[in-house]
Structures are given as structure tokens and as C-alpha cells.
Steps between C-alpha positions, in 0.01 A plus 500: 500500500447427130487125540145495362645569153588209269860378547615595144376855551674521838818373334490771236432760767784371721745496208399853399538634854839329536620662177358841586648492849843415359483768231379760751789448743777442246509866393569654843747216557689582180492872586658438841757269339599779260525741792720251685737476203516878453553586868781279639500677839447316827190697605342467154579129489330447839193694386480300177536171687213602731280605206568175316407303810172694526424436132585130534266456796223697327536276193460191719202658677335554161542130425352413838204721410407317179563160664246590769263641239476194272542224760398391846807306607507362855840576651628272777829654612733443795813689602447853368512640853871412527606741223630856540508764225829641630692173472680338207402145403597218270171347385455161332202284408391188317399573140192344339343766279547850352231592754757454779665836431177698529403301810828595666469864400135508613589376849834674556430844356581770757576232763858475376676690221397407144653172389807514274500192277800344329401481132638336188681755287270429204201636694627857469361492143140436615307805371452775762528279806860401423597868514299538822693215660828659387396843634405349835844345536408134456820299444521337156709181491656331199509128569756276336475125448772270634598420143539871418708562814725209409579676171508850652643470854546879513120526548517299822373705794334773290167440678667558835658822372159621376341409835766689695478803271121509533494443875752781550230742378270387783738568786389760749123462463246219551445263208327169427691267267293218350609170348300193395728223626368252244593737219194409294133408543410153625346271239466119506726479194778704662457305823542170317794623289684614814414182691432738786511337845212726608134425438375854434821690423783513251858482620614829656787696349690629799753715312267796440429580863853404604631774271264753664618399849859533380436848360278654768434248778595748772225739387224239490283461808372150420375260235126486425419146390161503322283198421218554248220248445196513270237253630319490162825424311768725350321782312603646168536876461167520317332353808635793704389755240155337496465499878493119504759448775264394778747455786867560576679363805829667591735442792789739567775391735762752606828316556827629648797497266768266641807708582722242329330574167578872487786623284612154385600413143258240362706435185838449663426363849396137450429429868272804520329409172414150624384635837281761333348246262413273793331791677298593191397136450377487859285808433365330188424176683296693757323694222421180312351347815291812555370491141421129537292582807317780318424272203376228734282746692349628175421148382321422827289815472386395154 
């Protein structure tokens, strides 16, 4: 709508609206969080959970509003019709840009429950938004290096304990758990350092979603496997704020969860771990082939 404005001005406007939208919704969110702490009764807890869900979705809707205002992105999307708001899902996607998160929220808002991301523990200290993530029940994970675990074996399995403790809070009502399987954004440097066998993807880290299936696999309806592609190249966050993301192609595939993967211990069952890793690698091979086709199609159109 405002695409006639110069890109720098649109960027300033987008950044301002993003900040104002966050500040506007954080206060009712914090108020409900305080109410939830002060009223530990089942009925009050259910009411607070519903209110927080409403606030979360309204926050995302506000972001959708300024994205539509400053840009004119063409959305090419497949698979949304297979989703149901009343079901629980485990959602995963390839990861190329900070824009990915807002793309996913833009498309999935009110189609499934708001996404719950697994976050690094350090992110809780991000001003304002870190507290918002904590209030909304996002799980914060402390990751340990192999060298650290070798010196402190008592820390082994702490991530799984955190996952189980967090997932226990979601039992009894629909939820959408999100995990970037690659664990970090794709860059040529990371791709080369990993010696990734995939052309357009980093190596997947299967443990994250395996822990979720261990903790709450029986509650989950299916896995939503998302593929995101930007035909003009991976955009930076400023490009989104400036309305310079011309086109986004997204495919969502709803996959059944193999019964053999529910309630198994990824850390201690070696046969299951190898089987699960093979399954995840097969998903990644298919995703890499799909991305290769999208890149090839884009090059032909140019």
C-alpha cells in the first residue's frame, strides 16, 4: 500500500510499527502473566491461557498488518488447507533468514495454535521480547558443548528434561511446537564448514524433534514439514521492514508421525536413534531436491 515511498522511509516505518506493536501487546501479556501467578486455580489458569493465546495471535496479526502496509509480497503457498486449528502439531522448516520466523507466523496465524519456539537460554535477556517469550511459555534451552559434557557428565540429558517439563504444560489442549532442524541459518560459510551433503541445506539435528516426540508424541496429530524459498535470494530483516521481499514460496506438507517414533528414548536407544536419523535425512533429501527445483525454475524465469 505504501510501496510508493522510498525504501529507507518504509524501513523506518516498518521498524517503528514493529516496535510499537510489540510494546502495545506486551503490557496486557504481562498483566495476564501476573494474574496467572497470583491465581493458581484450574479455572483461572484456563482463562489466563486463553487470554494469552488471544494476545499472542493479536500480536502476530499486528505484524501482518505492517508487513502488508509497507510491502507488496507475492505469496505462493501450498498445503495450508490440510491444517486444523484444533489439532496439535510439530512444525519444522529450513532456515535461511530471520525473515523465516515472520513468514511462518504470517501464514500459520489462526490456522494452527501460535508456534512455540525452542530458544537459547541467553535470549531471555533480550529487552522486552525476551520477557514476552518467557510469559508465553516458550521453552528456553541451555546447550552444552561435547567438551563441557565430558567434564560435567551430570549435565547430560538436561535438554531432554527441559523438553519434557515444558511439554507437560501443553498436555490437554492443542499446541504447535516449532523447531528449526538445522539449528541455525544457512550461509555458504556454515555449509562449507559442515561439509553438508545437501546443496541448499545444512545438516539436520534430529535430537530436538526426537525429544518432543518422546515427551508428547501421543498428543501430536502430525508433523508439518515446511519448505521456504525466496526467489530473489535470502532477504535480510531490513528488507522485510522495507517491504523489499518481492516473493515468498512456501510448501507445507502434513506428515503422519510413525508409530515407532512415539515415546522412545533418543539418548539411550541406539537402534531407534539411527532409524530416526535416517528418516530425518530422507526428509532433508526430499527438501533439498525441492529447493533445487525451485532455484532452477527461478533461474529459467530470469
